[in-house]
MIMARVO-640813 format. One record per atom (N, C-alpha, C): residue number from 1; residue in three letters; x, y, z. Coordinates in pm, 1 decimal. Example, Ala and Ser with C-alpha at 12.3 -4.5 7.8 and 13.67 -1.06 7.14 Angstrom:
<rs>
R pos code        u        v        w
R   1  ALA   1319.0   -569.0    780.0
R   1  ALA   1230.0   -450.0    780.0
R   1  ALA   1320.0   -330.0    780.0
R   2  SER   1285.0   -225.0    708.0
R   2  SER   1367.0   -106.0    714.0
R   2  SER   1290.0      3.0    787.0
</rs>
This chain:
<rs>
R pos code        u        v        w
R   1  UNK   1985.1   1916.5   3390.7
R   1  UNK   2065.3   1846.4   3292.4
R   1  UNK   2206.2   1825.5   3349.1
R   2  UNK   2251.1   1702.1   3348.1
R   2  UNK   2381.3   1668.5   3403.3
R   2  UNK   2489.3   1687.0   3298.2
R   3  UNK   2601.1   1744.5   3335.0
R   3  UNK   2709.6   1771.4   3240.8
R   3  UNK   2821.6   1670.0   3258.9
R   4  UNK   2872.2   1620.4   3147.8
R   4  UNK   2985.6   1529.7   3148.8
R   4  UNK   3112.3   1613.7   3162.2
R   5  UNK   3200.4   1577.9   3254.8
R   5  UNK   3322.4   1655.2   3278.8
R   5  UNK   3413.7   1656.4   3156.7
R   6  UNK   3401.0   1557.7   3067.8
R   6  UNK   3484.1   1549.3   2948.4
R   6  UNK   3434.1   1640.1   2835.9
R   7  UNK   3309.6   1678.3   2840.9
R   7  UNK   3252.5   1759.5   2733.3
R   7  UNK   3307.5   1901.6   2737.5
R   8  UNK   3336.7   1953.4   2616.5
R   8  UNK   3381.9   2091.9   2604.1
R   8  UNK   3289.6   2162.6   2505.7
R   9  UNK   3268.3   2290.6   2524.5
R   9  UNK   3182.6   2364.4   2432.0
R   9  UNK   3239.4   2362.1   2289.8
R  10  UNK   3151.9   2343.0   2192.5
R  10  UNK   3188.2   2350.2   2050.8
R  10  UNK   3156.8   2492.0   2004.5
R  11  UNK   3260.7   2565.9   1963.6
R  11  UNK   3245.4   2707.7   1930.7
R  11  UNK   3290.0   2732.9   1787.1
R  12  UNK   3221.0   2824.2   1720.9
R  12  UNK   3252.0   2865.7   1584.5
R  12  UNK   3319.0   3003.0   1590.6
R  13  UNK   3437.2   3015.0   1531.1
R  13  UNK   3512.3   3140.5   1530.2
R  13  UNK   3528.6   3183.4   1384.9
R  14  UNK   3491.4   3308.1   1354.0
R  14  UNK   3496.0   3356.8   1215.8
R  14  UNK   3589.3   3476.3   1204.4
R  15  UNK   3669.5   3474.3   1099.3
R  15  UNK   3758.5   3586.4   1064.8
R  15  UNK   3718.6   3637.0    927.2
R  16  UNK   3708.7   3768.6    911.9
R  16  UNK   3672.8   3830.7    784.0
R  16  UNK   3790.3   3910.5    730.4
R  17  UNK   3818.5   3893.1    602.7
R  17  UNK   3921.9   3969.6    532.5
R  17  UNK   3864.7   4011.2    397.6
R  18  UNK   3935.8   4098.3    327.9
R  18  UNK   3889.7   4139.9    195.3
R  18  UNK   4008.0   4155.8    101.5
R  19  UNK   3977.2   4148.2    -27.2
R  19  UNK   4077.3   4172.8   -130.6
R  19  UNK   4006.0   4221.7   -255.2
R  20  UNK   4080.2   4290.2   -340.9
R  20  UNK   4027.5   4340.2   -468.1
R  20  UNK   4094.7   4263.3   -580.5
R  21  UNK   4014.5   4220.2   -677.7
R  21  UNK   4071.0   4143.7   -789.1
R  21  UNK   3985.2   4161.4   -913.4
R  22  UNK   4050.1   4141.8  -1027.7
R  22  UNK   3981.2   4147.1  -1157.0
R  22  UNK   3962.8   4005.2  -1209.0
R  23  UNK   3866.0   3988.8  -1297.6
R  23  UNK   3847.0   3860.4  -1364.8
R  23  UNK   3753.4   3877.6  -1483.3
R  24  UNK   3739.7   3770.5  -1557.9
R  24  UNK   3645.6   3764.2  -1669.8
R  24  UNK   3577.2   3629.4  -1662.3
R  25  UNK   3444.9   3630.0  -1660.8
R  25  UNK   3373.0   3503.4  -1662.5
R  25  UNK   3374.4   3450.0  -1804.8
R  26  UNK   3444.0   3338.9  -1821.7
R  26  UNK   3460.7   3279.6  -1954.1
R  26  UNK   3497.5   3132.8  -1936.0
R  27  UNK   3435.7   3046.8  -2014.1
R  27  UNK   3466.5   2904.3  -2008.1
R  27  UNK   3522.9   2857.9  -2141.1
R  28  UNK   3638.0   2792.0  -2136.1
R  28  UNK   3699.0   2738.4  -2258.4
R  28  UNK   3617.1   2623.0  -2315.6
R  29  UNK   3521.9   2572.1  -2239.6
R  29  UNK   3436.9   2462.1  -2285.6
R  29  UNK   3314.0   2511.1  -2361.7
R  30  UNK   3297.3   2642.7  -2367.6
R  30  UNK   3182.4   2701.8  -2436.0
R  30  UNK   3228.9   2781.5  -2556.4
R  31  UNK   3137.5   2801.1  -2650.5
R  31  UNK   3168.4   2886.4  -2765.1
R  31  UNK   3164.7   3032.3  -2720.3
R  32  UNK   3215.9   3120.0  -2804.7
R  32  UNK   3211.5   3263.0  -2773.4
R  32  UNK   3067.4   3308.7  -2753.9
R  33  UNK   2979.1   3260.6  -2839.5
R  33  UNK   2837.4   3298.4  -2829.8
R  33  UNK   2775.9   3247.2  -2699.6
R  34  UNK   2809.0   3124.7  -2661.4
R  34  UNK   2755.9   3069.0  -2536.7
R  34  UNK   2809.1   3146.1  -2415.6
R  35  UNK   2937.2   3181.7  -2417.8
R  35  UNK   2994.5   3259.9  -2308.3
R  35  UNK   2923.0   3393.1  -2292.2
R  36  UNK   2899.1   3462.0  -2403.5
R  36  UNK   2829.4   3591.0  -2398.3
R  36  UNK   2687.1   3572.2  -2347.6
R  37  UNK   2618.8   3468.1  -2396.6
R  37  UNK   2480.1   3443.9  -2356.1
R  37  UNK   2469.9   3410.6  -2206.7
R  38  UNK   2563.2   3333.1  -2156.1
R  38  UNK   2557.3   3289.7  -2016.3
R  38  UNK   2610.3   3395.9  -1920.3
R  39  UNK   2725.2   3454.6  -1952.7
R  39  UNK   2792.0   3545.6  -1859.4
R  39  UNK   2763.0   3693.3  -1883.6
R  40  UNK   2705.4   3727.0  -1998.9
R  40  UNK   2668.5   3865.6  -2027.4
R  40  UNK   2785.2   3961.8  -2016.4
R  41  UNK   2761.6   4076.5  -1950.5
R  41  UNK   2864.8   4180.2  -1940.8
R  41  UNK   2987.0   4133.8  -1861.4
R  42  UNK   2972.3   4030.1  -1781.7
R  42  UNK   3086.1   3977.5  -1704.6
R  42  UNK   3183.4   3898.8  -1792.0
R  43  UNK   3147.5   3879.5  -1919.8
R  43  UNK   3235.2   3812.7  -2016.1
R  43  UNK   3321.0   3913.3  -2092.2
R  44  UNK   3315.8   4038.8  -2055.8
R  44  UNK   3392.1   4144.2  -2123.3
R  44  UNK   3539.4   4106.3  -2133.1
R  45  UNK   3594.3   4109.4  -2252.9
R  45  UNK   3733.8   4068.8  -2274.8
R  45  UNK   3834.6   4158.3  -2203.2
R  46  UNK   3790.4   4275.0  -2158.0
R  46  UNK   3879.5   4367.3  -2087.1
R  46  UNK   3872.2   4350.0  -1935.3
R  47  UNK   3801.3   4247.4  -1891.0
R  47  UNK   3789.8   4213.3  -1749.6
R  47  UNK   3705.1   4314.9  -1672.2
R  48  UNK   3677.1   4284.1  -1549.0
R  48  UNK   3609.2   4373.3  -1455.1
R  48  UNK   3653.9   4331.3  -1315.4
R  49  UNK   3624.5   4413.5  -1215.4
R  49  UNK   3675.6   4384.0  -1082.5
R  49  UNK   3570.9   4384.4   -973.6
R  50  UNK   3610.3   4329.0   -860.2
R  50  UNK   3525.4   4324.5   -741.3
R  50  UNK   3610.6   4350.8   -618.2
R  51  UNK   3545.5   4399.9   -515.2
R  51  UNK   3603.8   4406.1   -381.9
R  51  UNK   3543.3   4289.0   -304.7
R  52  UNK   3616.1   4179.1   -300.3
R  52  UNK   3567.2   4056.1   -238.5
R  52  UNK   3582.2   4061.6    -87.1
R  53  UNK   3486.9   4000.7    -18.5
R  53  UNK   3496.3   3978.1    124.9
R  53  UNK   3496.3   3827.5    146.4
R  54  UNK   3586.4   3780.6    231.0
R  54  UNK   3596.0   3638.1    261.9
R  54  UNK   3577.8   3620.0    411.9
R  55  UNK   3486.8   3530.5    448.6
R  55  UNK   3466.9   3495.4    589.4
R  55  UNK   3507.2   3349.5    606.4
R  56  UNK   3597.0   3325.8    698.9
R  56  UNK   3646.6   3191.0    725.7
R  56  UNK   3604.2   3152.6    866.8
R  57  UNK   3533.2   3040.3    878.1
R  57  UNK   3486.1   2994.4   1008.3
R  57  UNK   3556.8   2865.0   1047.2
R  58  UNK   3613.1   2867.0   1165.4
R  58  UNK   3678.8   2751.9   1226.2
R  58  UNK   3585.2   2700.2   1335.2
R  59  UNK   3577.3   2567.5   1347.6
R  59  UNK   3487.8   2507.8   1447.6
R  59  UNK   3567.3   2408.8   1531.9
R  60  UNK   3549.6   2417.5   1661.1
R  60  UNK   3617.4   2320.6   1746.0
R  60  UNK   3586.5   2341.7   1892.4
R  61  UNK   3639.4   2253.4   1973.8
R  61  UNK   3618.7   2267.2   2118.0
R  61  UNK   3708.1   2377.6   2174.6
R  62  UNK   3660.4   2440.0   2278.3
R  62  UNK   3740.4   2540.1   2348.4
R  62  UNK   3846.4   2465.4   2429.6
R  63  UNK   3971.4   2497.1   2404.9
R  63  UNK   4081.0   2430.5   2476.1
R  63  UNK   4076.0   2470.6   2623.4
R  64  UNK   4082.9   2374.6   2713.1
R  64  UNK   4068.2   2407.4   2855.4
R  64  UNK   4180.2   2495.1   2911.4
R  65  UNK   4298.0   2490.9   2851.0
R  65  UNK   4409.7   2570.9   2902.1
R  65  UNK   4415.8   2709.9   2840.6
R  66  UNK   4394.4   2719.5   2708.2
R  66  UNK   4405.8   2849.5   2640.0
R  66  UNK   4274.2   2924.8   2634.7
R  67  UNK   4162.7   2851.5   2645.2
R  67  UNK   4032.0   2915.2   2632.0
R  67  UNK   3997.6   2950.8   2488.6
R  68  UNK   4073.8   2895.8   2392.9
R  68  UNK   4053.1   2928.8   2251.4
R  68  UNK   4025.3   2802.8   2169.4
R  69  UNK   3956.9   2823.7   2056.8
R  69  UNK   3940.7   2719.3   1955.7
R  69  UNK   4063.0   2719.6   1865.4
R  70  UNK   4106.2   2839.8   1829.0
R  70  UNK   4220.6   2859.4   1740.7
R  70  UNK   4286.7   2990.7   1780.0
R  71  UNK   4414.9   2999.1   1762.0
R  71  UNK   4484.9   3124.1   1786.3
R  71  UNK   4445.8   3221.2   1674.5
R  72  UNK   4380.1   3329.8   1709.3
R  72  UNK   4330.5   3423.8   1608.2
R  72  UNK   4442.0   3485.9   1525.8
R  73  UNK   4557.9   3504.3   1585.0
R  73  UNK   4671.3   3557.1   1508.1
R  73  UNK   4713.5   3458.6   1400.0
R  74  UNK   4712.2   3330.0   1431.4
R  74  UNK   4746.2   3227.0   1332.6
R  74  UNK   4643.0   3222.0   1220.8
R  75  UNK   4515.7   3234.9   1256.4
R  75  UNK   4409.4   3234.5   1155.7
R  75  UNK   4423.8   3355.3   1064.0
R  76  UNK   4443.9   3472.1   1122.6
R  76  UNK   4460.6   3594.6   1043.7
R  76  UNK   4579.5   3581.8    949.1
R  77  UNK   4691.9   3534.5    999.7
R  77  UNK   4812.4   3521.2    917.7
R  77  UNK   4792.6   3420.3    804.7
R  78  UNK   4726.9   3309.8    832.3
R  78  UNK   4702.5   3209.0    728.4
R  78  UNK   4614.5   3264.5    617.1
R  79  UNK   4510.2   3338.1    652.7
R  79  UNK   4421.9   3397.0    551.2
R  79  UNK   4499.3   3498.3    467.8
R  80  UNK   4580.8   3578.2    532.3
R  80  UNK   4658.9   3678.1    458.3
R  80  UNK   4760.5   3609.7    366.1
R  81  UNK   4828.3   3507.9    416.0
R  81  UNK   4931.4   3438.6    338.6
R  81  UNK   4873.2   3357.0    222.8
R  82  UNK   4766.3   3282.5    249.8
R  82  UNK   4712.6   3188.8    151.0
R  82  UNK   4608.1   3249.4     58.3
R  83  UNK   4544.6   3358.9    100.8
R  83  UNK   4433.8   3416.0     22.5
R  83  UNK   4460.2   3561.1    -16.3
R  84  UNK   4473.5   3648.5     80.3
R  84  UNK   4480.5   3791.6     50.0
R  84  UNK   4603.3   3825.3    -35.0
R  85  UNK   4720.9   3786.0      9.3
R  85  UNK   4842.2   3821.1    -66.2
R  85  UNK   4842.7   3765.1   -208.6
R  86  UNK   4805.1   3639.0   -230.5
R  86  UNK   4806.0   3587.3   -368.2
R  86  UNK   4695.2   3644.0   -458.0
R  87  UNK   4584.7   3694.5   -399.1
R  87  UNK   4470.1   3737.6   -479.8
R  87  UNK   4454.9   3889.0   -489.7
R  88  UNK   4500.3   3963.6   -388.3
R  88  UNK   4473.0   4107.0   -382.3
R  88  UNK   4542.8   4182.8   -495.8
R  89  UNK   4464.2   4264.5   -564.8
R  89  UNK   4509.5   4344.9   -678.5
R  89  UNK   4572.5   4258.6   -787.7
R  90  UNK   4512.2   4141.9   -806.8
R  90  UNK   4556.0   4050.3   -911.6
R  90  UNK   4440.6   4027.6  -1008.3
R  91  UNK   4475.2   3971.2  -1123.4
R  91  UNK   4374.8   3924.0  -1217.7
R  91  UNK   4361.1   3774.3  -1191.0
R  92  UNK   4246.0   3732.3  -1142.1
R  92  UNK   4227.5   3592.2  -1105.3
R  92  UNK   4258.9   3498.5  -1221.2
R  93  UNK   4218.8   3537.7  -1342.2
R  93  UNK   4236.9   3451.4  -1459.2
R  93  UNK   4381.7   3442.0  -1504.7
R  94  UNK   4459.9   3544.3  -1479.3
R  94  UNK   4597.9   3548.3  -1527.9
R  94  UNK   4701.5   3520.4  -1419.5
R  95  UNK   4667.5   3546.3  -1293.4
R  95  UNK   4766.4   3541.7  -1186.0
R  95  UNK   4745.8   3432.1  -1081.6
R  96  UNK   4628.9   3372.5  -1077.0
R  96  UNK   4600.7   3271.1   -974.8
R  96  UNK   4608.6   3133.0  -1039.2
R  97  UNK   4699.1   3050.5   -987.3
R  97  UNK   4730.6   2920.5  -1046.5
R  97  UNK   4606.4   2839.6  -1084.3
R  98  UNK   4514.5   2824.5   -990.4
R  98  UNK   4399.0   2737.5  -1013.4
R  98  UNK   4315.3   2782.5  -1132.0
R  99  UNK   4310.5   2912.1  -1157.1
R  99  UNK   4233.2   2961.3  -1271.5
R  99  UNK   4315.4   2961.6  -1399.5
R 100  UNK   4437.0   3012.3  -1394.8
R 100  UNK   4514.4   3025.9  -1519.5
R 100  UNK   4570.6   2893.4  -1567.9
R 101  UNK   4613.4   2805.8  -1479.3
R 101  UNK   4673.6   2678.7  -1522.2
R 101  UNK   4570.5   2568.2  -1542.1
R 102  UNK   4467.7   2566.5  -1460.0
R 102  UNK   4366.7   2461.5  -1470.7
R 102  UNK   4254.3   2499.4  -1565.9
R 103  UNK   4245.9   2627.8  -1600.2
R 103  UNK   4148.3   2673.2  -1698.6
R 103  UNK   4003.4   2667.8  -1654.4
R 104  UNK   3978.6   2680.6  -1525.1
R 104  UNK   3839.2   2681.0  -1479.9
R 104  UNK   3788.1   2824.8  -1473.1
R 105  UNK   3658.7   2845.6  -1496.9
R 105  UNK   3603.4   2981.8  -1491.8
R 105  UNK   3616.3   3041.6  -1351.4
R 106  UNK   3645.5   3169.4  -1345.4
R 106  UNK   3668.1   3237.4  -1217.4
R 106  UNK   3537.8   3286.6  -1154.7
R 107  UNK   3442.2   3195.0  -1143.0
R 107  UNK   3315.6   3226.6  -1076.8
R 107  UNK   3337.4   3231.4   -926.0
R 108  UNK   3244.4   3293.8   -854.3
R 108  UNK   3259.2   3296.2   -708.8
R 108  UNK   3242.0   3156.0   -651.6
R 109  UNK   3167.8   3069.0   -721.4
R 109  UNK   3152.5   2931.1   -676.2
R 109  UNK   3286.5   2857.7   -680.8
R 110  UNK   3359.6   2873.4   -790.5
R 110  UNK   3492.0   2811.3   -799.5
R 110  UNK   3590.6   2877.6   -704.2
R 111  UNK   3578.9   3008.2   -687.2
R 111  UNK   3668.6   3081.2   -597.4
R 111  UNK   3654.2   3033.1   -453.4
R 112  UNK   3532.0   3013.3   -407.4
R 112  UNK   3512.0   2971.0   -268.4
R 112  UNK   3569.4   2831.1   -245.5
R 113  UNK   3561.2   2743.8   -346.0
R 113  UNK   3618.6   2608.9   -333.2
R 113  UNK   3771.2   2615.9   -330.8
R 114  UNK   3829.1   2699.6   -415.7
R 114  UNK   3975.1   2716.9   -417.6
R 114  UNK   4024.6   2770.2   -283.3
R 115  UNK   3955.6   2868.5   -229.9
R 115  UNK   3994.2   2924.1    -99.9
R 115  UNK   3984.8   2816.5      8.3
R 116  UNK   3877.3   2738.5      5.6
R 116  UNK   3861.7   2627.9    101.2
R 116  UNK   3982.3   2534.1     95.1
R 117  UNK   4017.2   2491.8    -25.5
R 117  UNK   4127.3   2395.8    -41.4
R 117  UNK   4258.7   2452.0     10.7
R 118  UNK   4283.1   2578.5    -16.0
R 118  UNK   4406.4   2640.6     34.2
R 118  UNK   4408.2   2643.1    187.0
R 119  UNK   4296.3   2678.5    247.9
R 119  UNK   4290.5   2686.6    393.9
R 119  UNK   4286.3   2549.1    459.7
R 120  UNK   4224.9   2451.9    392.0
R 120  UNK   4216.3   2316.9    448.2
R 120  UNK   4355.8   2257.7    468.0
R 121  UNK   4447.6   2294.2    380.3
R 121  UNK   4584.9   2244.7    393.8
R 121  UNK   4646.5   2286.8    527.2
R 122  UNK   4598.1   2395.0    583.0
R 122  UNK   4652.1   2447.3    709.0
R 122  UNK   4567.8   2404.7    830.0
R 123  UNK   4435.4   2406.5    815.0
R 123  UNK   4348.5   2388.4    931.8
R 123  UNK   4276.4   2254.3    938.6
R 124  UNK   4279.9   2177.9    832.6
R 124  UNK   4218.8   2044.1    828.0
R 124  UNK   4075.4   2046.6    881.3
R 125  UNK   4046.6   1956.9    975.6
R 125  UNK   3909.2   1937.8   1022.7
R 125  UNK   3854.3   2052.8   1106.4
R 126  UNK   3938.4   2147.7   1144.9
R 126  UNK   3887.5   2265.4   1215.9
R 126  UNK   3813.2   2359.6   1121.1
R 127  UNK   3846.3   2353.9    991.3
R 127  UNK   3782.1   2443.3    894.4
R 127  UNK   3637.0   2401.1    876.9
R 128  UNK   3545.7   2493.7    903.4
R 128  UNK   3402.8   2463.2    896.1
R 128  UNK   3337.1   2522.4    772.3
R 129  UNK   3367.4   2650.1    742.7
R 129  UNK   3293.6   2717.2    635.5
R 129  UNK   3375.2   2832.8    580.1
R 130  UNK   3362.8   2851.6    448.3
R 130  UNK   3418.8   2968.8    381.5
R 130  UNK   3305.7   3035.1    305.1
R 131  UNK   3293.1   3166.0    320.4
R 131  UNK   3193.8   3244.6    247.4
R 131  UNK   3268.0   3350.9    167.9
R 132  UNK   3236.8   3359.7     38.8
R 132  UNK   3292.0   3464.3    -47.0
R 132  UNK   3177.6   3554.6    -89.0
R 133  UNK   3192.9   3683.0    -61.8
R 133  UNK   3095.9   3783.0   -106.2
R 133  UNK   3159.1   3857.6   -222.4
R 134  UNK   3094.9   3846.1   -339.3
R 134  UNK   3146.7   3911.6   -459.3
R 134  UNK   3090.9   4053.0   -474.1
R 135  UNK   2962.9   4068.1   -444.3
R 135  UNK   2896.5   4198.5   -445.2
R 135  UNK   2806.8   4204.5   -322.1
R 136  UNK   2742.2   4317.9   -301.0
R 136  UNK   2654.4   4330.5   -184.3
R 136  UNK   2545.5   4224.6   -178.7
R 137  UNK   2502.0   4175.3   -292.9
R 137  UNK   2392.3   4079.3   -293.0
R 137  UNK   2428.7   3937.6   -330.6
R 138  UNK   2556.3   3909.7   -359.0
R 138  UNK   2595.8   3776.4   -404.6
R 138  UNK   2699.3   3713.7   -312.2
R 139  UNK   2667.6   3594.4   -262.8
R 139  UNK   2756.0   3519.5   -175.0
R 139  UNK   2764.7   3375.2   -224.4
R 140  UNK   2877.4   3311.7   -200.3
R 140  UNK   2891.0   3167.5   -220.1
R 140  UNK   2947.2   3110.5    -90.7
R 141  UNK   2890.2   2999.5    -46.1
R 141  UNK   2930.2   2935.2     78.2
R 141  UNK   2974.4   2792.8     48.8
R 142  UNK   3085.0   2750.9    110.7
R 142  UNK   3132.5   2613.7     91.9
R 142  UNK   3178.2   2557.7    225.0
R 143  UNK   3138.5   2432.1    249.6
R 143  UNK   3173.9   2363.0    374.0
R 143  UNK   3249.7   2233.0    348.2
R 144  UNK   3309.7   2221.1    230.5
R 144  UNK   3389.0   2103.0    200.5
R 144  UNK   3309.3   1983.2    154.8
R 145  UNK   3181.2   2002.4    133.3
R 145  UNK   3094.1   1891.0     94.8
R 145  UNK   3098.1   1867.2    -55.8
R 146  UNK   3071.3   1743.9    -94.2
R 146  UNK   3060.6   1708.0   -235.7
R 146  UNK   2926.4   1639.8   -258.5
R 147  UNK   2888.8   1630.3   -384.2
R 147  UNK   2763.4   1561.7   -416.8
R 147  UNK   2779.9   1480.3   -544.0
</rs>
């Protein structure tokens, strides 16, 4: 197989961070009865918490001079600044703008999209995937796609 001198390897680089936060699954578009029926114990008015894990994957060519796709220190700092610091030991529903001001339910599906949008502002087309793990068995993955 002949290699083109212009081609560079496409590499995926992932950084994992974690934060702890409280929330209540509740939708203002549903009745109290519907919220309880849909969200069950996660609709508790006194909130509940999770130790979230976030995996952020950047995709791009390996730079011929640096040998990197992205500076890992920059990636780590961006995740800490845009995600960990604003969310850690906070109540997502009361302290995070997208949930408290926009009134959307603090599901892990909405959380992964919010995290994507925050990181996209910094990394643009290099951002490939964000995964949010809410519990040992529950993950949400977002790659910026719409339907």
